[in-house]
C-alpha positions in Angstrom: 60.0 110.7 -109.9 58.6 112.1 -113.1 59.9 109.3 -115.4 58.5 106.4 -113.3 55.2 108.3 -113.1 54.9 108.6 -116.9 55.8 104.9 -117.4 53.4 103.8 -114.8 50.5 105.9 -116.2 51.3 104.6 -119.7 51.3 101.0 -118.5 48.0 101.5 -116.6 46.4 103.1 -119.6 47.4 100.1 -121.8 46.0 97.6 -119.3 42.9 99.6 -118.9 42.3 99.8 -122.6 42.7 96.0 -122.9 40.3 95.4 -120.1 37.8 98.1 -121.2 37.0 96.1 -124.4 35.7 93.2 -122.3 33.3 95.0 -119.9 30.5 97.4 -120.5 30.8 100.4 -118.2 27.1 101.3 -118.2 25.9 97.9 -117.1 28.4 97.1 -114.4 27.3 97.3 -110.8 30.0 99.2 -108.8 29.5 97.3 -105.6 29.9 93.9 -107.4 32.9 95.3 -109.2 34.5 96.4 -105.9 34.0 92.9 -104.5 35.6 91.4 -107.6 38.6 93.8 -107.3 39.1 92.8 -103.6 39.0 89.1 -104.5 41.5 89.6 -107.3 44.1 91.1 -104.9 47.4 89.3 -105.6 46.3 87.9 -108.9 47.5 89.0 -112.4 44.2 90.6 -113.4 44.0 92.8 -110.2 45.6 95.9 -111.7 43.5 96.3 -114.8 40.4 95.4 -112.8 41.3 98.0 -110.1 42.0 100.7 -112.7 38.7 100.0 -114.5 36.9 100.2 -111.2 38.5 103.6 -110.5 37.8 105.1 -113.9 34.2 103.9 -113.9 33.6 105.4 -110.4 35.0 108.7 -111.7 32.8 108.7 -114.8 29.7 108.1 -112.6 31.0 110.7 -110.1 30.5 108.2 -107.2 32.7 109.8 -104.5 32.3 106.8 -102.1 33.5 104.3 -104.7 36.3 106.6 -105.9 37.7 106.7 -102.3 37.2 102.9 -102.1 39.1 102.4 -105.4 42.0 104.5 -104.4 42.2 102.8 -101.0 42.3 99.3 -102.7 45.1 100.4 -105.1 47.1 101.9 -102.2 46.8 98.8 -100.2 47.9 96.7 -103.2 51.1 98.7 -103.7 51.7 98.7 -100.0 51.6 94.9 -99.8 53.9 94.7 -102.9 56.4 97.1 -101.3 56.2 99.4 -104.3 56.6 102.7 -102.4 56.9 104.8 -105.5 53.5 103.7 -106.8 52.0 104.0 -103.4 53.1 107.6 -103.2 51.8 108.3 -106.7 48.4 106.9 -105.9 48.2 108.6 -102.5 49.0 112.1 -103.9 46.6 111.5 -106.8 43.9 110.8 -104.4 44.9 113.8 -102.2 44.7 116.1 -105.2 41.2 114.7 -106.1 40.0 115.1 -102.5 41.3 118.7 -102.4 39.4 119.5 -105.6 36.3 118.0 -104.1 36.8 119.9 -100.8 37.1 116.6 -98.9 39.8 117.8 -96.5 39.2 115.1 -93.9 39.7 112.3 -96.5 42.8 114.1 -97.8 44.5 114.3 -94.4 43.4 110.8 -93.5 45.1 109.4 -96.7 48.2 111.5 -96.0 48.4 110.2 -92.5 48.0 106.6 -93.6 50.7 107.1 -96.2 53.1 108.4 -93.5 52.3 105.5 -91.2 53.0 103.0 -94.0 56.3 104.6 -94.8 57.1 104.4 -91.1 56.4 100.7 -91.2 58.8 100.4 -94.2 61.5 102.1 -92.1 61.9 105.1 -94.5 62.7 107.7 -91.8 63.7 110.6 -94.0 60.6 110.3 -96.2 58.4 110.0 -93.0 60.0 113.1 -91.5 59.6 115.1 -94.7 56.0 114.2 -95.2 55.1 114.7 -91.6 56.6 118.2 -91.8 54.6 119.0 -95.0 51.4 117.7 -93.4 51.8 119.8 -90.3 52.6 123.0 -92.2 49.7 122.4 -94.7 47.2 121.9 -91.8 48.6 125.0 -90.0 48.3 127.1 -93.1 44.7 126.0 -93.7 43.9 126.2 -90.0 42.4 122.7 -90.3 42.0 121.2 -86.8 41.6 117.7 -88.2 44.8 118.0 -90.1 46.7 119.4 -87.1 45.5 116.4 -85.0 46.6 114.0 -87.8 50.0 115.7 -87.7 50.3 115.2 -84.0 49.3 111.6 -84.4 52.1 111.1 -87.0 54.7 112.8 -84.8 53.8 110.6 -81.9 54.1 107.5 -84.1 57.5 108.7 -85.3 58.7 109.2 -81.7 57.6 105.7 -80.9 59.1 103.8 -83.9 62.3 105.8 -84.6 63.1 107.8 -81.5 61.9 105.3 -78.9 60.8 108.4 -76.9 57.6 107.0 -75.3 57.0 110.1 -73.2 56.8 112.5 -76.2 54.9 109.8 -78.2 52.1 109.7 -75.5 52.0 113.5 -75.2 51.3 113.9 -79.0 48.9 111.0 -78.9 46.9 112.5 -76.1 46.8 115.9 -77.8 45.6 114.3 -81.0 42.9 112.4 -79.1 41.7 115.5 -77.4 41.3 117.3 -80.8 39.6 114.3 -82.4 37.1 114.1 -79.6 36.4 117.8 -79.6 35.8 117.7 -83.4 33.6 114.5 -82.9 35.8 112.5 -85.2 34.9 109.3 -83.4 36.6 106.8 -85.6 39.9 108.7 -85.5 39.6 109.1 -81.7 39.1 105.3 -81.6 42.3 104.7 -83.7 44.5 107.0 -81.6 43.2 105.5 -78.4 44.2 102.1 -79.6 47.7 103.4 -80.4 47.9 104.8 -76.9 46.7 101.5 -75.4 49.2 99.5 -77.5 52.1 101.8 -76.4 51.2 101.2 -72.7 50.8 97.4 -73.2 54.1 97.2 -75.0 55.7 98.7 -71.9 53.7 96.4 -69.6 52.0 99.4 -68.1 48.7 97.5 -68.0 47.0 99.7 -65.4 47.7 102.9 -67.4 45.9 101.3 -70.4 42.7 100.6 -68.4 41.3 104.2 -68.5 41.7 104.3 -72.3 40.0 100.9 -72.7 37.1 102.2 -70.6 36.9 105.3 -72.9 36.8 103.0 -75.9 33.9 101.1 -74.4 32.1 104.3 -73.8 33.0 105.6 -77.3 31.5 102.4 -78.8 28.2 103.2 -77.1 28.4 106.9 -78.1 28.5 106.0 -81.9 25.6 103.6 -81.7 22.7 104.9 -83.8 25.0 107.5 -85.5 26.4 107.5 -89.0 29.8 106.4 -87.8 31.5 103.2 -88.9 34.3 102.1 -86.6 35.0 98.8 -88.4 35.5 95.2 -87.4 39.3 95.5 -87.5 39.3 98.2 -84.8 36.8 96.4 -82.6 39.0 93.3 -82.9 42.0 95.2 -81.6 39.9 96.5 -78.7 38.9 93.0 -77.7 42.5 91.8 -77.9 43.9 94.7 -75.9 41.3 94.2 -73.2 42.4 90.5 -72.9 46.1 91.6 -72.6 45.4 94.2 -70.0 43.3 91.8 -67.8 45.9 89.1 -68.2 48.6 91.5 -67.0 46.6 92.8 -64.1 44.5 89.9 -62.8 45.8 86.8 -64.5 44.6 84.1 -66.8 41.5 83.0 -64.8 40.1 86.5 -64.7 40.7 87.0 -68.4 38.9 83.8 -69.6 35.5 85.5 -70.3 37.3 88.2 -72.3 39.3 85.6 -74.2 36.1 83.8 -75.1 34.5 87.0 -76.2 37.6 87.9 -78.4 37.7 84.5 -80.0 34.0 84.5 -80.7 34.3 87.9 -82.4 37.3 86.7 -84.4 35.4 83.6 -85.6 32.6 85.8 -86.7 34.8 88.3 -88.4 37.9 86.4 -89.6 39.0 89.1 -92.0 38.9 91.7 -89.3 42.6 91.3 -88.2 45.8 91.2 -90.2 48.5 88.6 -89.8 50.7 91.2 -88.0 48.0 92.0 -85.5 47.4 88.4 -84.8 51.1 87.6 -84.2 51.4 90.7 -82.0 48.4 89.6 -79.9 49.9 86.2 -79.4 53.3 87.5 -78.5 51.9 89.8 -75.8 49.7 87.0 -74.3 52.6 84.6 -74.2 54.9 87.1 -72.5 52.3 87.9 -69.8 51.7 84.2 -69.1 55.5 83.7 -68.8 55.7 81.4 -71.9 58.7 83.2 -73.5 59.4 80.3 -75.8 56.1 80.6 -77.5 56.6 84.4 -77.6 59.9 83.9 -79.5 58.2 81.5 -81.9 55.4 84.0 -82.7 58.0 86.8 -83.1 59.9 84.7 -85.7 56.6 84.2 -87.6 55.9 87.9 -87.4 59.4 88.8 -88.7 59.1 86.3 -91.6 55.7 87.6 -92.5 56.9 91.3 -92.5 59.9 90.3 -94.5 57.6 88.7 -97.1 55.7 92.0 -97.6 58.8 94.2 -97.5 58.3 95.7 -94.0 61.3 96.2 -91.7 60.9 96.7 -88.0 64.4 96.8 -86.4 62.6 97.0 -83.0 61.2 93.4 -83.4 64.8 92.0 -83.6 65.6 93.9 -80.4 62.6 92.6 -78.6 63.4 89.1 -79.8 67.0 89.4 -78.4 65.6 90.5 -75.0 63.2 87.5 -74.8 66.0 85.1 -75.8 68.1 86.6 -73.0 65.3 86.0 -70.5 65.2 82.3 -71.2 69.0 82.0 -71.2 69.6 81.6 -74.9 72.5 84.1 -75.0 74.0 83.0 -78.3 70.7 83.4 -80.2 70.1 86.7 -78.3 73.5 88.0 -79.5 72.6 87.0 -83.1 69.2 88.7 -82.9 70.7 91.9 -81.5 73.4 91.9 -84.2 70.6 91.6 -86.8 68.8 94.5 -85.1 71.9 96.7 -85.3 72.7 95.8 -88.9 69.1 96.4 -90.1 68.8 99.6 -88.1 72.0 101.0 -89.6 71.3 99.8 -93.1 67.9 101.3 -93.3 69.0 104.6 -92.1 72.2 104.6 -94.2 70.4 103.8 -97.4 67.9 106.5 -96.7 70.6 109.1 -95.9 72.6 108.2 -99.0 69.5 108.7 -101.2 68.6 111.9 -99.5 72.3 113.1 -99.8 72.2 112.5 -103.6 69.0 114.5 -103.9 70.5 117.3 -101.8 73.7 117.3 -103.9 71.8 117.6 -107.2 69.7 120.4 -105.7 72.9 122.1 -104.5 74.3 122.1 -108.0 71.1 123.7 -109.4 71.2 126.3 -106.6 74.8 127.1 -107.2 74.2 127.9 -110.9 71.3 130.1 -109.9 73.4 131.9 -107.4 76.1 132.6 -110.0 73.5 134.1 -112.3 72.2 136.2 -109.5 75.7 137.4 -108.5 76.3 138.6 -112.1 73.0 140.5 -112.2 73.5 142.1 -108.7 77.2 143.2 -109.2 76.1 146.5 -110.7 73.8 147.4 -107.7 76.2 146.5 -104.8 77.8 149.9 -104.6 74.4 151.6 -104.3 73.3 149.1 -101.7 76.5 149.5 -99.7 75.7 153.1 -98.7 72.1 152.3 -97.8 73.2 149.2 -95.9 75.9 151.2 -94.0 73.4 154.0 -93.1 70.9 151.4 -92.0 73.5 149.7 -89.8 74.3 152.9 -88.1 70.7 153.7 -87.4 70.1 150.1 -86.2 73.1 150.3 -83.8 71.7 153.6 -82.5 68.3 152.0 -82.0 69.9 149.0 -80.3 71.9 151.3 -78.0 68.9 153.4 -77.1 66.8 150.3 -76.5 69.5 148.7 -74.4 69.8 151.9 -72.2 66.0 152.1 -71.9 65.7 148.4 -70.9 68.6 148.7 -68.5 67.1 151.8 -66.8 63.8 150.0 -66.5 65.5 147.0 -65.0 67.4 149.1 -62.5 64.2 150.9 -61.5 62.4 147.6 -61.0 65.3 146.3 -58.8 65.3 149.6 -56.8 61.6 149.3 -56.4 61.8 145.7 -55.2 64.6 146.6 -52.8 62.6 149.6 -51.4 59.5 147.4 -50.9 61.7 144.8 -49.2 63.2 147.4 -46.9 59.7 148.6 -46.0 58.5 145.1 -45.4 61.5 144.4 -43.1 60.8 147.7 -41.3 57.2 146.6 -40.7 58.3 143.2 -39.6 60.8 144.7 -37.2 58.3 147.1 -35.7 55.7 144.4 -35.4 58.2 142.1 -33.8 59.3 144.7 -31.2 55.6 145.4 -30.4 54.8 141.8 -29.9 57.9 141.1 -27.8 57.2 144.2 -25.6 53.7 143.0 -25.0 54.6 139.4 -24.4 57.4 140.5 -21.9 55.4 143.1 -20.1 52.6 140.8 -18.9 54.7 138.0 -17.2 57.2 140.6 -15.9 54.4 142.5 -14.2 53.2 139.2 -12.7 56.7 138.3 -11.4 57.2 141.8 -9.9 53.7 141.9 -8.4 53.8 138.4 -6.8 57.4 139.0 -5.7 56.2 142.1 -3.8 53.4 140.2 -2.2 55.9 137.5 -1.1 58.0 140.1 0.5 55.2 141.3 2.7 55.1 140.0 6.2 52.2 138.0 7.7 51.5 135.8 4.6 50.1 132.4 5.4 51.7 129.3 3.8 49.0 128.6 1.3 49.1 132.2 -0.2 52.9 132.1 -0.3 52.8 128.8 -2.1 50.3 130.2 -4.7 52.3 133.4 -5.2 55.5 131.3 -5.6 53.8 129.1 -8.2 52.7 132.2 -10.2 56.3 133.6 -10.1 57.6 130.2 -11.2 55.0 129.9 -14.0 55.7 133.4 -15.4 59.4 132.9 -15.1 59.2 129.7 -17.1 57.1 131.5 -19.7 59.7 134.3 -19.8 62.5 131.8 -20.2 60.6 130.0 -23.1 59.9 133.3 -24.7 63.5 134.5 -24.5 64.8 131.1 -25.8 62.4 131.3 -28.8 63.4 134.9 -29.5 67.1 133.9 -29.4 66.3 131.0 -31.8 64.6 133.4 -34.2 67.5 135.9 -34.0 70.0 133.1 -34.6 68.2 131.7 -37.6 67.7 135.2 -39.1 71.5 135.4 -39.3 72.2 131.7 -40.2 72.0 130.0 -43.5 71.8 126.4 -44.7 75.6 126.2 -44.7 75.7 125.2 -41.1 78.0 122.3 -40.0 76.2 119.0 -40.8 76.7 115.6 -39.3 75.4 112.1 -39.8 72.0 111.8 -38.1 70.2 108.6 -37.5 66.6 109.7 -38.2 65.0 107.0 -36.0 67.3 107.8 -33.1 66.7 111.5 -33.3 62.9 110.9 -33.2 63.3 108.6 -30.2 65.2 111.3 -28.3 62.4 113.8 -29.0 59.8 111.3 -27.7 61.9 110.6 -24.6 62.1 114.4 -23.8 58.4 114.8 -24.1 57.6 111.6 -22.2 55.8 112.2 -18.9 55.1 115.9 -19.8 51.9 115.1 -21.6 48.6 115.4 -19.8 47.0 112.5 -18.0 45.0 110.3 -20.3 47.2 111.1 -23.3 49.2 108.3 -24.9 52.5 109.0 -26.6 53.1 106.8 -29.7 56.2 106.4 -31.9 56.1 104.6 -35.2 59.6 104.2 -36.6 60.5 103.7 -40.2 61.9 100.2 -40.8 64.4 101.5 -43.4 65.0 105.1 -42.3 68.5 106.1 -43.4 71.3 108.0 -41.8 71.4 111.5 -43.4 73.8 114.4 -43.4 72.0 117.4 -41.8 72.0 119.8 -38.9 71.0 117.6 -36.0 70.0 120.5 -33.7 67.6 121.9 -36.2 65.8 118.6 -36.9 65.5 117.9 -33.2 64.3 121.5 -32.6 61.5 121.2 -35.2 60.2 117.8 -33.9 60.4 118.9 -30.2 58.4 122.1 -30.9 55.7 120.2 -32.8 55.4 117.5 -30.1 55.3 120.1 -27.4 52.6 122.0 -29.3 50.6 118.9 -29.6 50.9 118.2 -25.9 49.5 121.7 -25.1 46.2 121.1 -27.0 45.6 117.4 -26.4 43.5 116.7 -23.3 43.1 113.0 -24.0 43.7 110.4 -26.7 47.0 110.0 -28.6 50.0 112.0 -29.7 51.7 110.1 -32.5 55.1 110.7 -34.2 55.7 108.7 -37.5 58.7 108.7 -39.8 58.9 107.4 -43.4 61.3 107.6 -46.2 60.2 108.9 -49.7 62.9 107.7 -52.0 61.1 109.0 -55.1 61.1 112.6 -53.8 64.4 112.1 -51.9 62.9 113.3 -48.5 62.2 112.1 -45.0 58.6 112.6 -44.1 57.7 113.2 -40.4 54.0 113.1 -39.4 53.0 114.5 -36.0 49.3 114.1 -35.3 47.2 114.4 -32.2 43.6 114.0 -31.1 43.3 117.5 -29.6 41.0 120.3 -30.3 42.2 120.9 -33.9 42.5 124.1 -35.8 39.7 126.0 -37.5 40.0 126.4 -41.3 40.5 130.2 -41.1 43.5 129.8 -38.9 45.3 126.9 -40.7 47.8 129.2 -42.5 48.2 132.0 -39.9 49.2 129.6 -37.2 52.7 129.7 -38.7 53.0 133.4 -38.1 55.0 134.8 -35.2 53.2 135.4 -31.9 49.9 134.0 -33.4 47.7 132.2 -30.8 44.3 130.8 -31.6 43.4 131.0 -27.9 45.0 133.8 -26.0 44.2 131.9 -22.7 46.3 128.9 -23.7 49.8 129.0 -22.3 52.6 129.5 -24.8 54.5 132.2 -26.7 53.0 131.6 -30.2 56.5 131.2 -31.7 56.9 127.5 -31.9 55.3 126.9 -35.3 56.9 130.0 -36.7 60.4 128.8 -35.6 59.6 125.4 -37.2 58.7 126.9 -40.5 61.8 129.2 -40.4 64.0 126.2 -40.0 62.3 124.3 -42.8 62.8 127.4 -45.1 66.5 127.3 -44.3 66.9 123.6 -45.1 64.7 124.0 -48.2 62.1 121.7 -46.8 58.3 121.9 -46.2 56.0 122.0 -43.2 52.2 122.1 -43.6 48.9 121.0 -42.1 47.2 118.0 -43.5 43.7 119.4 -43.9 42.2 116.0 -44.7 42.7 114.9 -41.1 39.7 115.6 -38.9 40.7 113.9 -35.7 42.7 116.8 -34.3 45.8 118.2 -35.9 48.2 116.5 -38.3 51.4 118.4 -39.2 53.6 117.0 -42.0 57.3 117.8 -42.2 59.2 117.0 -45.4 63.0 117.1 -44.6 65.3 116.8 -47.7 67.8 114.0 -47.5 70.5 116.1 -49.3 
């Protein structure tokens, strides 16, 4: 790199000396000179004119024009495809910005250089520079530099890795840091990159929030010393057109198209050829005119080839579009060009990097030989110190291991002890509840049975006493069944025999069992799933859960509706059952404790208080979920998420 740099500097010095005899530095207006340099872009006199502009700005210590001059030169070398000169100018500007304590300008130029190298397909150079930028920003603790590094990493993932998820994560992080630091123009740029990424994936709705943020950001910078620039505003108008086309169609996008066209006519230099072709490609794709999209893609590829840019992804996108319209032969040719270009770019870069690494290796090898000769005399002394250190280190490791192992065992013992204590409390509480729940109905059965045994009872009293005996006997039977269920499930696992269960049929059986048992004025509704599958599960458990929930709803619903609904959630791989009623509901303070054993909101309501507890225990075994939908205010809505596996 040193030899080309010397040659370039010598050439520029000669050109500048020739040009300096023509113009008087003290009488030249820098603004007019800058305009002349821009107009001379692509002409033979551009380079001497540009160098004169830079030197004159330096002599007058005009920092704004110095930055402008470097930017013009960098853009010139970028369009020529002269990456060596582009790197030289960029690093020269970065050194100047560092000396002037213009850290933001320094990182901005660095970031732009990385982006341009990415556009040239120079992956190794890009990765190396990105790593240097990130380490430099971290060392200086510069938040703007860190955000710029995140932006470059996101761009690399998008272009080289095709990892859109990581790309968007880094973009979002950079956007957050730019907004926190009030770097509004940079926030505008990274927002446009995020929007472009979503639009390229045809995720138009995901782009809308960022478009809204850009509109708000434009209002925020009004009246402030912040220049967004016509080019960025033009991209915003174009992206808005594309998003509206994709979401609402051509008719809804017409006012936005007119607004974008009007802005373009007013600021024709605000958009590059690449940006214009990209805009037309996206619009054509959305409108279904793939033929036009292919034509615009050819124009874009030809233009990029003319300025030395190589985007393998464009050939891949062209192949996909040709396949969509049935031009398979042309699609194969485009995909072959994509593969060849992608491989050639990476192979050339890797060969160049390998040569650099080989040369560096030879230098390092000679240094190592020299070091080995100088260290040979001290190895014996170091061997003893090293051996003693190893012994001490091993002892420390052994002691540390034993200490950590002891702590781990103590923690496990403590956890086991607490678990045993918890199980003991649960057992005691369970026995107390069962004793209490059994005593009351048994006393009623014994008492009323004794009354029935007495002589001289009239028929009405005998009927009433018999009803009480029957009611309490049924309660005892239900309680014992539930206790047996709990005992069974405490000893069972999810490895129970499974069978093919038709979900809709199982729900219908539960509805049929409840049918007629609900109170008068209560309608029982069943909403089947149109595509509910047949799943492998424990049928008895599924039926038990649904029956318990329907029975519970029947107890607390005096009038209205009890509804069972079933739906399949393929994304989460579950069957969702929804049991809702128009009953008395559950107060917020009880919405979690209702799943505990023997819990009853109203002690006067018949029931054992075990139904919801059993349902939750079953769901724990099958690794499912059961919960109350607290957003429902018309009674109680219980949601059961049963895994399909």
